N, C-alpha and C positions, 0 to 999 in steps of 0.2 A: 383470488385475484392478486396480481402483482403490480407493483409500480416500479418501472425501470428508470433509474437516473444514470445516464451514461457515465462510466468511469468514476462514479462517485459511490453509489450504494444501491442496494435493492432491499426494499421493505415488503414483507409479506403480511397479508391480513388473513386471519382465520375466519371461519363462518360467524363467530361471535363478535367479529370486528376488533378483537384484541390484537395487539401488535406483537409479532414475533420478529425480533431484529437479528439480522445476520451481519456480523462485522467483517468487513474486508480487511485483510492485513494492510497495515499502514506503513508509513516510511520506516519506522524502526524495525519492524519485522522483516521488511524486504531488504533493508540495508544489512541487517544481521545475516540474512541468507546470502547476500552478495559477498560479504566478507568471507564467509565459509566457503563459498564456491571458488573465490579467488585463491584461497589457500589449498584447494584440493584439485581443481581441474585446469588451471592455467598451465599450458605446455602439454596438455594431454591430447593424443590423437583420437579422433572419433573413428573407431573401427567398424562398428555395426550400429544400425538403428532399427528398432522394432516399434512400429506404430500400430496400436490396438484400437484407436478411435480416430479414423480418418477425418470425421466431422469436427474433431477438436483442433484441427490445423487450419490456419488461415480463415478463421470464421469471419465472414463479412468482408474479407479481402483487405489488403493493406497496401499492395503495390501492383500497379498495372504496367504492362510493357516491360517487365523484368526479363532477364535472360532465361531461356528455356533450359531446364535441367530436371533430372529425375527427382522424385519426392525424397529419396534418401539423401541425394546431394543437397537439396534445399534444406534438409534437416542437419546439415553440416557433416555428413559422412565423408571421410577422407580428409577432413580439415583438422588443423591443429588449433586448439582454443588459445587465443591470445589475450582477450580482455573480457571483463564483465562490467557492464555499464548499468547505472540506475538513475532514474529521474522520477521523483515522486514515488508512487507506488508501483511503477513499472520497471522492469529490468530487461537486459538483453545480453546475449552471449555472442561474442564476435570471434571469428576464425582469422588466422593469419592472412588468408586470401581475400578477406573483406566480407565474406558471407556473414549474415547476422540472423540470430533467432531472437525476436522480440517476444517476451513472455509477460503474462499477467496472471496473478494467482486467483483473481476473482474473490469469492467468499471463502472457499474451503480448499483452495489449491495449495500444494507444497511440493518442494523438490527434495528428494531423498537421495543420499549417496552412501549406500551400504558397501562394504568391502565386497569385491567380486567373489561370490560363493554361490554355487548352484543350489545349495541347501536353503538359501534365503529366498523364500517364495515371494512372488509379486503380490502386493496388497490389492484388494479390490479397488476398482476405479483407477488403476494405473493405465494411463493413456499413451505414454511414449517412454521408451527406454533407450538410452545411449550407452554403448559399451565403449569405455575409454581405456587407452593404454598410456600410463604415466611412466616416468623413469623409475618410480618406486614400485610399480606393479599395476595391475589392472583394477578397474572398479566400474561401477555402473552409476549412471545418473537417471533417476526416475521422476517423471512428472505425474503426480497423483491429484485428482480433483473429483471428489464425490458428487458435487452439485453441478459441475461443468459450467460454471460461470466465468472461469478463466479461459486461457487459450494460448496458442503458440502461433506466431506469424513469421514465416521465413521471408527475409528481405535481402536484397542483393548487396546492400552496403549500409554503413552507418549514416551516410548522408541521406539515403532514402528513408532510413528509420526516422531521422529528425524531421523530414519533410512530410511524412505520412503518419505513422502511429503516434509520434510524440509532438506533432505540430500544434496541437490544441492546448498543450500543457503550459501553465505559467512557470515562473522560476521555481526551482526546487526549494523546499522549506528550509533546508540547511544552508542554502547559498544566497537566498534573497536578503537584501539589506533592509534595515528599518525604514530608510527613506523610500525605497521602492515599494515596500509594503504600504506605506502611507499613501503613495500616489495611486496604488491599485485599489485602495479602500475609499479614496476620496470620491465624493459624489454618489456613493452607493447607499441607497436608503433601505436596503434589505437588512434583516437582522445580522448582527456581527457573526454569529455562528454560521449562518447560511453563506456569507461571503467567504469565510475561512474554509468551508467545505468545498468551495468551488475550485476544482483543479485548474481552471483557467486563470485564476487569480494567484494562487500559490499551490504548488503540487506536493502532495505527500501527507497532508493533514486529513484526519478522519474523525469519526465520532469520539473515540476514546481521548485522543490527544488534544482535540479542541476543547472538550469539557474540562480536562485537567488544566490546560493552559489558561482558560478563561477564569477558572477558580483561583489559581495562583496569581493571576494578574489583577484580580478583583473587578473583573468586567462582566456585565450582565449579557448573556447570550442573545437576548432579544433587543438589546440596544442597537439602534441603526448604526451601521458601520461608518457612515459619513460623519457621525457626531464625535468620534474619538479625537481627543487632543493629541498633539505631537508627543507629549510625555507619556500618554497612555499607549500609543503605538510603539514607542521605544520600549516600554515595560513589557508589553505583550510579545514583542519580537524577542527580547532577551529571555523571557520565560519559556516560550515554546522551543527555542533553540536549545536551551538547557534541558528541558524535559525530553526532547527527542534524543539528545546525546546520552542522557542517563538511561533511557529506554533501550537504546541500541546496545549499550554495555550490558544490560540485564537480559538481553535476548528478546525484548519486546513484551507484549502482553498476551497471555493465553486466557481468553474468555470462554470459548467453546471448543474450537477445533484447532487453533494454531499450535503447531510444534515445529521446531526447526529441522534442518536436514539430518540431524543426528538423533531426532526423536525427543529432544528436550523441550520442556515448556518454558515460556517466557516468564521471568521473575518480576517484571515491572508491575504485574497485576497486584502484587502485594503492597505496592505503594499508592494505589489509586485512592484519591481523596474524595472524589465525587462520583466518578463513573461507576454505574451499577449499584449505587448506595442510596437510591431513592427512599426517603422516609427515615433513614438513619441520621444520627446526630452529626452535625458539622464538626470536623476535627479542630476547627479554629475557634468557633464561638458557641458550639453546643446546640444551636438551633436545628430542628429537623430539616433535612434537605428536601427541596421540592423538585418536581419533574413535570415536564410538559413536552409536547411536540414542537420542535423548532426545525424548520427546513425538512419536515417529514422524518425527523430523527428524534428518538427519545433522548431528552436532554435533562441533565441533573445539575442543579446549582444551589447555592445558598443565597437566599434573598437578603440576608443581612450583610454578608461579606461581599456580595456582588449586587449592590442596589442598582435599580434602573434609574439612570440620570437623564433627565430631559435637557437637551442643550440645543442651541441654535446650530443648524447645519453650517459647515464651513463652505 
């Protein structure tokens, strides 16, 4: 049985009811990918498009009443790539004529850009391939997704993208101010971790970076979001912006399947202080780390460094 939390996570339960968690690439992994795409495909012309899984495109629909065009045209054939956008965990590729491809990596998706070489075979679960012509030569861009929780949504313009696929997202985690974060958490009695995972409150944070941020900020994941003081919100904001920036520089976190477009694993995994360390010693105080389900996600924290504080709601 599966539990589907739209645009947040998917958690799967085995017959024994033990939890197997699949981590969606979060903001650092997607931003790292976008930076690589910008350096490799901006200015490239889309010469050909091969679609191997038609059901991977426009899943659930994104735009109604858009201009009629062939599937290849909708997938940017004939266009020149001009921009790569990102908001939270989602990203989009825009052509000079305004056509846009909105993309989501889901749990296991990735984009690969090998040098154009017929000897480089397609990996299993490659769903779409774009043949690109750059000034420096040709290359391919490939979308690979074994579990097919991701997708590609052709959209007629960036304005339509913002009003459809991205309309439900809150401010990007790298752009939100501390004051805005405080306003969005105010009055929310749900656990702090649950609020931070809500992409409608702040877009881009997921299980890994929320656990790491709460630990460094000294905040308990189960504490009601509405009970945070202004100084705690400021500290939390400063911490997660710093963590996200460092993670981007290190290529994100490779826990199970994440590798970037060049096949490299993310090195931020080596700096994890709590995520995935249930039962191990806290790096700050030496007490064994504890874990529990919070917002249906396996959560790890230190009860000594992150005490639960009961406060009157603001």
